[in-house]
N, C-alpha and C positions, 0 to 999 in steps of 0.2 A: 165192769164187764157185764154185758147182757147175757141172760140165760140162753143157752143153745136152743135153737129151733130145729127140730129134727125133720128133715125133708127126705122124700124119696130120691134115690140117686138120679132118676130120670128128670127131676126138677132142678137139680143142683146147677147144671150148666146154665139154665135160663135165669136162675134167680140169685146164685151165689158165686159161682166160679166156673171156669172151664178146666178140664183136666184130661191128661192122657198119660199112657205109659210109654216112655221112649224106647227105642230099639238099640240103645248103646251096647256095644259088645265089650267095652273095656271096663266093665264093672268089677269091683273087688269081690270075687266069689271063689270060695275054696271048698269044693265038695268033699274033701278028704275026711271031714268029720261026719259025713253022711246026712247032714241036715239040708233040706231043700226048702227055700222060702218063696212064697208068691209075692209079686209086687203089691204094694199097698193099694187099697181101694178106699173110697170115701163113704162115710155113712151119714154125716151131718156137717153143716158149715154155717158160719156167719162171715161177715167181712173180717173178723178178727180172730176166729177160732175154727178149728177143723177136727173132726173125729175120723180116724183112719183105722183100718183093720188089715191084718195079714193072716196067713196060715203057714204052718210048717209041717213038713212030712219027713219021713226017713228016721234017722237015728236020734229022735227027739230026747231020748233019755240022757244025752250028754249036755243038754242045754241048762245053763246055770242062770242066764239073764237074757231078757229079750226086750225089745223096744223099737223106737223109730228115731232116726237121725234126719235132720232137715236143715236147709239153708236157703236163703234168698239169692245166693251167689254161686255156690259150688254145685255143679250139676250132678256130681256123684258124692254126696255128703257121707261123712264117716262119723264115728263117735267123737272126733276132734271138733266137730261142729255142734250145733244145738241137738240135744237128746231129750227124749221123754220116754219113761218106762211104760211098758205095755202091761195090761192086766192079764188074768188067767185066760181070757178069751182072745188074746193077742190083739187088743184094741187099746187105743189111747186118744185123748183129746189134747191137741196142741193149741195153746192159747197165746195171746199177746202178739198175734200176727197183724201186719199192716194191710189196710185195704188197698185193692188194686195192685197187688204185688205178686209176682211169680215165685213160688217156692218149689224146691226139689226135695223129695222125701224118699227114704229107703228104710225098709224094715231090716233089723239085724238081730242076730242071736250070738251069745258067747257060750262056748263050751269046748271041751277038749283043748284048752289053751289057745283058742283062735276065735276070731270074729268071722261071721258069714253075713253077707249083705244080699239083699234082693235087688232086682232091677229098680230103676228110678221111676217114681210117680211124679208127674209135673202138674201143678195146680196153680191157678191164678185166682186170688181172692177177689170178691166183689168190691166195688167202690163203697167205702164206708160213709155213713152219715156222721154228722158231728157228734151225735150221741154215742155212736159206736167207735169213734176215733181212738186209736191206740198210738201213742207217741213212740218215736224211736227209743229203744232201750239201751243202746250202747253207752258205755261210760265215757265221760270226757277226761277224767283223771285216770289215765290208762297205765299207770306205773306197773300194775300187776300183770299186764299182758304186753309190756313194751319189748320183751326179748324176741329175738329172731325166731325162737322155737314156737312162739305164739302168733306168728304173723298171719295165720289163718283167721285170727279173731280181731285183727286190727281195724277192720272197716275203714274209718277215716283217721285213725291214729297214725302218727308219724308221717304227716303230710307237710311238705314245705315247697313253696313256689309251684303250685299245681298248674297244669295245663290240661284242658279237657277238649275232646273231640267226639262228636256224635257220628258213629260209623254206620255202614250200610246194614249191619246185622241188628241195629236197634239198640246196641249198647253204647253208653258213654264210657270212653276210655280216658283215664287220668294218669299223667306222668309227672315227675317231680325232680327237684334237686336232691342230691345225695345228702340227706340229713335225717337224724332220728335221735330219740331219747336214748342215751347210753351208747350211741353209735351202733345200734343193732344192725343197721343196713349193711355194715361192712362185710358181713358174711355172705352177701348175695349179689355182688355185681353193682351195676350203675343204672341210673335213670329208671327207677322202679315204676311198675305200672299196676293199675287195678281197674276194675270195670263195674258198671252198674246199669240196670235197666230203669231204675226209678230215682236216681240221684240221692238215695238214702242208704241203701244196702250195697256195700262195695266188696267185691271179691279181689283179694290180692293175687297178682299174676306173677310177680318176680321181676328180675332185671331184664332190660332190653339190650343192654351192653354188658358183655361178660368181663371185658378187660379193656385197658387203654388201647385205642385204635393204633394200628401199626404206623400210621403216617405222622403222628403227633411229635414224637421225639426227633425223627429226621427233619421234619419241617422246622422245628424250633432250632435245631443245630444249623440248618441251612441259613436261617436268618441271622443267628448269632455269628456265624462265620463271616457273613457279608458285613456285619457291623464291627468286625475285628475283635469279637469276643470268643472266649474258649467255649468248647462244647459243654453242655449241661452235665452235671453229675447226678441229677435227680433220677429216681426210678419211678415206675408206674404208680406206686403207692403214694407218692408225694403230690400227685396232681389232684385238682379239684374238679368235680363234676356238677355243674350248676345249671339250673333254670332252662330246661328244655321247652320247646314250643311245638305242638303237634297240630297239623291241619290236614283235612281231607282235600286233596287237589282235584280228584275226580273219582268215580267208581274204580276201585282197584288200584288206587295210588294214594298213599299217605306219606307225608314228610314230617320228620322230626329234626328241627334245628336245636343244637345243644352247645353248651359252653364247656370248654376245657381250660381251667385256670392253671397256668404253669408256675411251679415253685421257683424261688430264688429271686435274684435281682439282675438288672441288665448291665451291671458293671461290678468289678471286684470290690469296690469300696462301698457297695450297698446304697448307691445314690437313688435308685428307683426300682420299684418292683418289676418282676418279669411280666411278660405279656400274657394275654389269653387268646384262645382260638375259638371260633365258631365253626362247627362241623355239621354234617348232614347225614341222616339215615333215612331210608325209605322202606316201606312195607306195602304189600298188596292187600293184606288183611290183618288188622291189629289183633284179631282173636288168636293169631299165631304170634305169641309174644317173643318167640325165638326167631321170628322171620324178619327182624329189622336188619337191613343190609347197609353197611357204612359206605357212604359216597365220598367221604374225605373232606378236605379243607375247603372252607368258604371264605373266611375273612379273619383278620387279626387286628390288634391295636394299631392305630396310625398316629404318627407324631409329626409335627411341623417344626421340630427343633433339630433336625438333622441328626448328627452323631454327637451332639453336645448334650449328653444325658447326665451331666454333672449338676443336676438339679437336686438340691438338698432333699433328703427323704421326708423332711417335715415341711417342705415348702409346697403345701398342697395347692395354694392358689395359682402357682406357676408350674403345675405338674408337667412332667415330660410328655405324657400322652395327651392327644387331643380327644380321641375316641377310645373308649374301653370296650373291647369286643366280648361282652357278656350280655346276658339277658336278651337273647334274640326273640323277636316276634315276627311272624310270617303272615303276610296278608295279600290276598288277591283282590284288587279294587274292582269297582263297578264296571270298568272298561276292560277288565281281563288282564291288567298288568300285575306282575308279581313283585313284591317288595319285601325287603328285610329291614326291620326297625330294631335298633339295638342301642345299648349304652348304659353306663352306670357311673355316676359321680363325675367323671371326667368331661367337662365342658357342657354336657347335656346329652340329648337324644339325637341319633343320626338315622337317616333313611337312605337306602341304596336300592336301586332297581336290580331285579334278578332276571336271569334268563328262564323263561317258563319251562323249557324242555329239560334243562339240566338242574335247575334249582340253584345254580351258582351265580355269582355277581356277573351282571351283563357286560359291564365295562372291563377292560383289561386292567388288572391291579398292578400299579408300579410298586417299587420297594416301599415298605411300610414306614418310611421316614423321609422327610424332605425338609426344606427350610421355609416353605410357604404353604398356605392353604391350598393354592392351586396345584401344587405338586402331589397332594394327597386327596384331591377332590374326588377321585374315584372311590374312596372309602366311605363316601356318604355326605349328605348335607344336613345341616342343623334344622330340626323341626321344633325343638322345645328346650329352653334353658331357664334356670332360676336366676342366673346372674351372668350378664354378658362379659363382666370383667374378671370373673374367677374361674379357674380351671378345676375347681374342687367344690362340688355342690351336691347336696343330698337329694338326688332324684335318680330313679332307676326303674327297672321292671316295666318297660312300656308295653302297652296292649292297645291295638287299634281295632275298632269295629266300624261297620257302616250301618246307619239306621236313619231312614227317613230324611234323605238329602245331605246328611252330615257324616263326616268321619270323626269318631270320638277317640281321643287319646287318653287312656288311663295311665297314671304314673304313681309309683310308690315314692313317698317322701320320708326322709329322716332315717335314723338307724333302726335296725330290724328287731332288736330284742324287746323293746317296749314301745318306742315312740312311733313306729311305722304307721303311716296313714296314707290314704288314697285320695288322689285328686283327678279331675277330668276336665279336659278342654276339647274344643271341637273346631272343625274347619270344613269348608266347602270342597276343598281339594286335598288329596292325601298328602301332598307336599307342603301344605299350609298356605297361608299362616293360620296357626291355631290360636283361638281366643278363649280366655277364661270367661266364666259367667259374668264377671264384673267388667268385661271388655278389654282386659289386658291382652296385648299381643305377645304371647310367650315365645313366638318364633323369631321375630325380628327385634323385639325390644327386651325380652326376658322379663322375669318376674314370677312371683308365686301364683300358682293356679288356685282359683276358687271355682266351684265349691269343694269343701271337704266331703268325701264320699263315705269313707269309713275312718274310724278313729278309736283309740283305746276307750273302753266304756265298761260300766258295771250297772246292772239292774239289781234290785234288792234280792237277797237270798242267794247270792253267788259271789265268787271271787272275780267274775267278769273276765274280760279278754283284753290282751294287748298284742302288739306286733301284727296287726290285722292288715296285710297288704300284699303286694306282688300278686296281682290278681290275674285271672283269665275271665273273659266275658264271652258268653256263648248263648245260642238260642236253640229251641227244639224244632224249629221249622214251622211252628204253629203260632208264632207271635209271642211266645213266652221266653223271656230273657233271664239269664242267671249270672251271678257273680260268684266265683270261687276263689278262695285265698287260703292262706294259713291263718291260724289264730293261735296265739301263745298264752299259756298261763302266766299271770304276774309272777314276780319274784317272791320266793320264800312262802309259797302257799302251804299251809299246814306244817310249817317247819321244814319243808323240803327245799334245801339250798339250790337244787337243780330244777325246780318247778318251771322256770322260764324256758327250759329246754323241751317241755311238753308241747308238741305242735300238733294241733288237730286241724284236719281239713274242714273248712267251712264252705257251705254252699248256701247262697241267699237268692231270693227272687229280686228282680228289678221291676219297678214301675216307672213309667215315663211321664214327666210333667206335661202340662198342656203346651208349654213353650219348648218342649223337646230336650229336657235334661234328665239324665238317669238318676233315679233314687234307689239306693240299695236298702232293703228292708233290715231292720235291726235284729230280728231273730232269724236263726238259720232255718233253711227249708226242711220241712218234715212231712210233706205230702198231706197237709190238712185239707179236707174238703172245702171248696170255696163257696159255701152257701152265702146267699145275699146277706149283707150286713144291714140290719135294721137300725133306725135312729134310736130306738129304745135301748139298744145294747150299748150305746155310747155314754149313757148317763152313769155317773159313778166316778171312781178313782182311777187315775192313770199314773204310770211312772214316766215322767217326762225328762228328757235329757237334751240339754243344749250342747250339741256336738261340735261347737266351734273349736277351732284349733287351740291346743295348749300343749306345748312340747313335753312329751314324756309323761303326761298325766292322764289317768283314767277319768273320764267325765262320768260322774255318778248321777243317778236319777233322783228327782224330787217329786213329791206327790202333787198332782194337779187334779182338781175335781170339777166335773161338768154336771150342772144341775138341770132339772127338767125344764126350768124356765129359760134355758139357753144362756145361762151365765156361767162364767168360770169363777167358782167360789173360793178356790184355794190354789196355791202354787204361784209360780213366777208370773203367770198371766192373770192373777186374781183381779176381778173387776171388769174383765173383758167379756165379750159375748161370743157365742159360737153358733154355727149353722151347719147343715148337712146336705150335701148333694148325693142322694142315695143312688141315682143312676150311675154316677161315675165313682162312687165310694170315696168322696173327698170331704173331709171334715175341715171347716174353716174356723179357726180359733185365734183371737187376737189379730185378725187380719192375715194369718198365715194359712196357706192351703196345705193340709196334711193328708197324704194319700194312704188309704187304708188297705189292709190285707189280713186275711186269717193266716196265722202261722203257729208253729209249736211254741209253747211256753216252756223253754228249756230249764228255767230256774224253778219252776213249780215242782213240788214233790207230793204225789207223783206227777210226772210230766203230763201236760194236757194241751189244749189249744187255747188260743187267745186272739185278740185283735191287736195289730201293731200299726204304727204310722211312721212315715218319713216325709219330710218336707223341707223346702228352702224358704227362708224368710228374708226380712230386711237386712241390709249390710252383708248379704251373701252368707247368712248363717244357716247351719244345718240343724234339724231337729229330729230326734228319734223318740219313740214312746211305745208303751204297750199298756193294755187294759189290765188293771189289777184284779185279782180274783178275791 
């Protein structure tokens, strides 16, 4: 930490930050103990620290404790947020701040068995230099704050299947599947949200859906009756709430498509599992987390097997359903058409056109069972499959974006607890065909997609991460692209038999190769200043990972050394040469182009910054690495 530089208040705006006192009326202020507090003012600042002062008047004799509470998320922070004690002059220095980040600060006193808070002071720290950089401080192993009562401290803890949208107010809003360590989320409704201005500090907002929508059980029983089945006996607590997708349609209109997974089976002898529904909510302003209005049913599972659902429950390759109505993704293409992309395991991924005005399926939907593909064609067309012959295949979580002439389809592969990994294919038209980087047509021919985009991995000094997939991909409007997903702890970390249920939200930067394929950076985003990377910084030891596919296994790093004479002297590429394109920040080693980025070194203690790389090599291999300290 650099020593504080004391500046006159009049200079702080120009050189360190901008600040103001807001006019919020809904502050927590109780004048009954007779103490009156002034809003904090600043006395000195760097990009990572800030000195603040306040004053108190009135019945100050009752004051037993005084200080400042602050947050990068909560606009009216309390002692449940970050706190620093004040000295006898009612002054304190707050350290460990991140550069270029907005903080909200309130003075407080405790006395006469109550807390009194001042109005809020808002301050944005200056952009840090590398020397001043302070890495994010939140813990990854969040067992101690996993409970519902600690949700204000979660930041990116308890995140599963995230979806992110950049709203008109400048906040990124994130929503997710109902899942948490110890099922803490069960206390608070469904499709929980949080928001951030910087993609590092996240404010928990709560549930967007308070209870099971009224249409779900009646719609389920309507279909069951038409199929000759008895009404469901399930109650609302039995339903699953999975994998929402949020998009901004236009100013003042946001849509959230969500999955409701129905419990039970579709016949009394348990021959196949019950269906799922995709529904829709809308909001005119996501800052109003209670403002999501349910618009009802969109689509459900479709079957081409008629009412012959006597398919053995373990006959996965011949499963009853053709499309599984979960994991919705919503996309507006370059021509203004609206699409729903969905599917999980059953047959592959389907795409269906939506009506732009209603957000519902454009075509009239027939009964969700038939005896041919033509009878259920309105439920969507195939755009990606791993196996043309099997009805049961490990792919799900589709996400489509458009970038530089191509539509990119990201998919999650394999089971989610450990083996989860991400693949990407691309097409010139949203309806396909989609091609893997090796030329495989996964729309009409089927096959495994390459490249591997994310995969279970481990750098030195950590337990690493598994279950890294079901992504959302988004940009900031300024050419910067991001990849957000869950990441799980491996099994039995530190003797914790439930460690694999620890799910941390991961946000990573994307770089694009010269031939237009997305590379996800190996370290999570931490707002590191992107100073130019000099060739001299590349000399030394790197932690190198061959991220090629290996089912259920963490790929671990090995040391690779680059020497000043442009040789690789140690590691898997020992004996090869290297060169550096400083303008484009591309390191070429052993003939592989590795795209560089400054990112947070999350495994270092204390955390700091480092240089990382990602690249695609021969045989469609993926490589990750980071510079060792």
